[in-house]
C-alpha positions in Angstrom: 17.5 -21.0 35.5 18.5 -17.4 35.3 21.6 -18.3 33.2 19.4 -20.5 30.8 16.9 -17.6 30.5 19.7 -15.2 29.7 21.1 -17.5 27.0 17.6 -18.0 25.5 17.1 -14.2 25.4 20.5 -13.8 23.7 19.6 -16.4 21.1 16.3 -14.8 20.5 18.1 -11.5 19.9 20.5 -12.9 17.3 18.1 -14.8 15.3 16.6 -11.8 13.6 19.9 -10.4 12.7 21.0 -13.7 11.3 17.9 -13.8 9.2 18.5 -10.3 8.0 22.0 -11.2 6.9 20.6 -13.9 4.8 18.4 -11.6 2.9 21.1 -9.0 2.5 23.3 -11.6 0.9 20.3 -12.5 -1.5 19.8 -8.8 -2.3 23.4 -8.4 -3.2 23.5 -11.6 -5.3 20.5 -10.5 -7.3 21.7 -7.0 -7.9 18.9 -5.2 -6.0 19.0 -1.4 -6.2 20.5 -0.1 -3.1 20.7 3.6 -3.6 18.1 6.3 -4.8 20.3 6.9 -7.8 19.7 3.3 -8.9 15.9 3.9 -8.9 16.1 6.1 -12.1 13.3 3.9 -13.5 11.0 2.9 -10.6 8.3 1.6 -12.9 10.5 -1.1 -14.4 11.8 -2.1 -10.9 8.5 -2.3 -9.2 6.6 -3.9 -12.2 9.1 -6.7 -12.1 7.6 -7.6 -8.6 4.1 -6.6 -8.4 2.4 -8.9 -10.8 2.5 -11.1 -7.7 0.2 -9.4 -5.2 -1.2 -10.0 -1.7 -4.0 -12.6 -1.9 -4.4 -12.3 1.9 -2.2 -11.7 4.8 -0.5 -15.1 4.4 -0.4 -15.7 0.6 0.6 -14.1 -2.7 -1.2 -14.7 -6.0 -0.1 -14.1 -9.6 -2.7 -11.9 -11.2 -2.0 -13.4 -14.7 -3.0 -16.8 -13.3 -6.2 -15.4 -12.0 -7.1 -14.0 -15.4 -7.0 -17.6 -16.8 -9.8 -18.6 -14.6 -13.3 -18.7 -15.7 -15.8 -16.1 -14.5 -17.4 -18.2 -11.8 -14.1 -19.5 -10.5 -12.5 -16.1 -10.6 -15.2 -14.5 -8.6 -15.3 -17.5 -6.1 -11.5 -17.2 -5.7 -11.6 -13.4 -5.2 -14.5 -13.7 -2.6 -12.5 -16.3 -0.7 -9.5 -14.0 -0.5 -11.6 -11.2 0.8 -13.3 -13.4 3.3 -10.0 -14.6 4.7 -8.8 -11.0 5.1 -12.0 -9.6 6.6 -14.0 -12.1 8.5 -13.2 -14.1 11.6 -9.4 -13.8 12.4 -9.2 -11.7 9.2 -11.2 -8.9 10.8 -7.9 -7.9 12.5 -6.3 -7.5 9.1 -8.7 -5.6 6.9 -12.2 -6.1 8.4 -11.7 -3.4 11.0 -11.1 -0.5 8.6 -13.7 -1.8 6.2 -16.1 -1.4 9.1 -14.6 1.9 10.4 -14.7 3.6 7.0 -17.9 2.2 5.7 -19.9 5.5 6.2 -16.8 7.6 5.1 -16.4 5.9 1.7 -20.2 5.9 0.9 -20.8 8.1 -2.2 -17.1 9.2 -2.2 -15.0 9.5 -5.2 -12.0 7.3 -4.5 -8.6 7.0 -6.3 -7.0 3.7 -5.4 -3.3 3.8 -6.1 -1.7 0.4 -6.6 -5.0 -1.4 -6.4 -3.6 -5.0 -6.6 -6.7 -7.2 -6.5 -8.9 -4.4 -5.1 -9.6 -6.3 -1.9 -10.7 -3.3 0.0 -11.8 -0.9 -2.7 -14.1 -3.2 -4.6 -15.8 -3.6 -1.3 -15.9 0.2 -0.9 -17.5 0.4 -4.5 -20.1 -2.1 -3.2 -20.9 0.3 -0.5 -21.6 3.1 -2.9 -18.1 4.7 -3.6 -17.1 5.5 -7.2 -13.5 4.0 -7.5 -10.8 4.7 -10.0 -8.4 1.7 -9.9 -4.8 2.5 -10.7 -2.0 0.0 -11.0 1.4 -0.3 -12.8 0.7 -4.0 -13.7 -1.9 -4.4 -16.5 -3.0 -7.9 -15.3 -3.8 -6.4 -11.9 -6.1 -3.9 -13.5 -7.7 -6.5 -15.7 -8.5 -8.8 -12.8 -10.2 -6.0 -10.9 -12.0 -4.9 -14.1 -13.5 -8.4 -14.5 -14.4 -8.6 -10.8 -16.2 -5.3 -11.0 -18.0 -6.5 -14.2 -19.1 -9.6 -12.7 -20.4 -7.7 -9.6 -22.1 -5.1 -12.0 -20.2 -2.3 -10.3 -19.4 0.9 -12.2 -15.7 1.9 -11.9 -12.9 3.5 -13.8 -9.5 2.0 -14.5 -6.1 3.4 -15.3 -3.1 1.3 -16.3 -0.2 3.4 -15.2 2.7 3.1 -17.7 4.3 6.5 -16.7 3.5 9.6 -14.6 1.7 11.0 -17.6 -0.9 8.2 -17.4 -2.5 10.1 -14.5 -3.1 13.2 -16.7 -6.4 11.7 -17.9 -7.7 11.6 -14.3 -9.9 14.4 -12.8 -8.7 16.6 -10.0 -11.6 16.3 -7.6 -11.2 12.9 -5.8 -12.5 12.9 -2.2 -10.2 10.1 -1.0 -6.8 8.7 -2.2 -6.2 5.2 -0.9 -2.6 3.7 -0.9 -2.8 0.4 0.8 0.9 -0.5 1.0 1.6 0.6 -2.5 3.8 3.6 -1.6 6.3 1.9 0.7 8.2 -0.2 -1.8 10.6 2.4 -2.9 13.0 4.9 -1.2 11.3 7.7 0.4 12.6 10.3 -2.1 11.2 8.1 -4.9 7.8 7.9 -3.2 7.8 11.7 -2.7 8.1 12.1 -6.4 5.3 9.6 -7.1 3.1 11.4 -4.5 3.7 14.7 -6.4 2.1 13.2 -9.4 -1.0 11.8 -7.5 -1.9 14.6 -5.0 -3.0 17.2 -7.6 -5.9 14.8 -8.3 -7.2 15.1 -4.7 -9.6 17.9 -4.0 -8.5 20.5 -1.4 -9.5 19.1 2.1 -9.6 15.6 0.8 -8.5 12.5 2.7 -5.4 10.4 2.2 -5.5 6.8 3.6 -2.1 5.2 3.9 -1.3 1.7 4.9 2.4 1.1 5.8 4.8 -1.0 7.9 5.9 0.5 11.2 9.5 1.0 12.5 8.7 -1.5 15.3 8.4 -4.3 12.7 11.7 -3.3 11.1 13.4 -3.4 14.5 11.8 -6.8 15.3 13.3 -8.1 12.0 16.8 -7.2 13.0 17.0 -3.7 11.4 18.0 -4.8 7.9 18.7 -2.3 5.3 15.6 -1.4 3.3 16.8 -3.1 0.1 16.8 -6.4 1.9 13.8 -5.9 4.1 11.4 -6.2 1.3 12.2 -9.9 0.8 11.5 -10.4 4.5 8.2 -8.8 4.5 6.8 -9.5 1.0 8.8 -12.2 -0.5 11.1 -12.8 -3.4 12.0 -10.0 -5.8 10.5 -7.3 -3.5 13.1 -4.5 -4.3 12.6 -2.3 -1.2 10.5 -1.9 2.0 10.8 1.2 4.2 9.0 1.7 7.4 6.8 4.8 7.6 5.8 6.9 10.6 3.8 10.0 11.0 6.8 12.3 10.2 7.7 10.4 7.0 4.0 10.4 5.8 3.5 14.0 6.4 6.9 14.7 4.6 5.2 13.3 1.4 3.1 16.5 1.2 5.4 19.6 1.2 2.7 21.7 -0.5 0.0 20.8 1.9 -1.1 21.2 5.5 -1.4 17.5 6.5 -3.8 17.1 9.4 -3.5 13.6 10.8 -7.0 12.6 11.8 -6.0 9.1 12.9 -3.0 6.7 13.0 -2.4 3.4 14.6 -0.4 0.1 14.6 -2.3 -3.1 14.3 -2.0 -6.8 13.8 0.7 -7.3 16.3 2.7 -4.3 15.0 2.8 -5.7 11.4 1.1 -2.7 9.9 0.3 0.9 10.6 -2.4 3.2 9.3 -2.5 6.9 8.6 -5.7 8.9 7.9 -4.8 12.5 6.8 -6.8 15.5 5.5 -4.8 17.5 3.2 -5.2 21.3 2.5 -3.1 23.1 -0.2 -1.0 25.5 1.6 -1.9 28.6 -0.6 -5.6 28.1 0.2 -5.2 27.1 3.8 -3.4 30.3 4.5 -6.0 32.6 2.8 -8.3 32.9 5.9 -5.4 34.0 8.0 -4.4 36.7 5.3 -8.0 38.1 5.4 -7.8 38.4 9.2 
């Protein structure tokens, strides 16, 4: 019995590594960027993938196909996606933070970076938040625009073709939300992207960040990040990098980042970071006066 158990444990330990090798081979075959230098045009790399967005934790949908639906069917499909990710078993996916942050987002001015289908942030708009939806894929923006219109919600929309697209946005958002949208590129690339975004957050504003934890990466056999994306988010995902508290804080070199809350959930599939950000120059002023 002990020998059999030892063999079973050994096999269980090998399986993730074999699976990882499969996806490494796919990434090499498809010419996936493997170094930061190869990410000179992150918009082109990411846009190639993210017209296919999470519909719920177990499915992906193509936003262009949703746009082809009539209004009633589009709204019914969107509501079904939200229901599966927030109610019943889905409460453990998104429902818990919808409930937790309901009072936080009410009347807040929110910038949703990489909105996808707006599964969470349209709900926040229904609670009274004023949301600006940003995405690098135009069909994603158009789906959310139609859903908001059908729900008679006021919102703003920004199709991000380049960093300069954000110039039109105000600089007084209360909350920036990045629900898995800033983990699909090397950390150095993400740091650059954050440098474009964070000036639009007011001093003392909140940054809500959904990511994947190191424990999930280890469970998947510790694959290189250029292969791990396909294991977590399917074909053509060019990168997935786990984030922990240190990595997330490192995204804000010009700010004092106070971590208000962080956790792993859904069996270690995801992790969550809630930060309050103070610009360093301003956060040091009280000390200077003393």
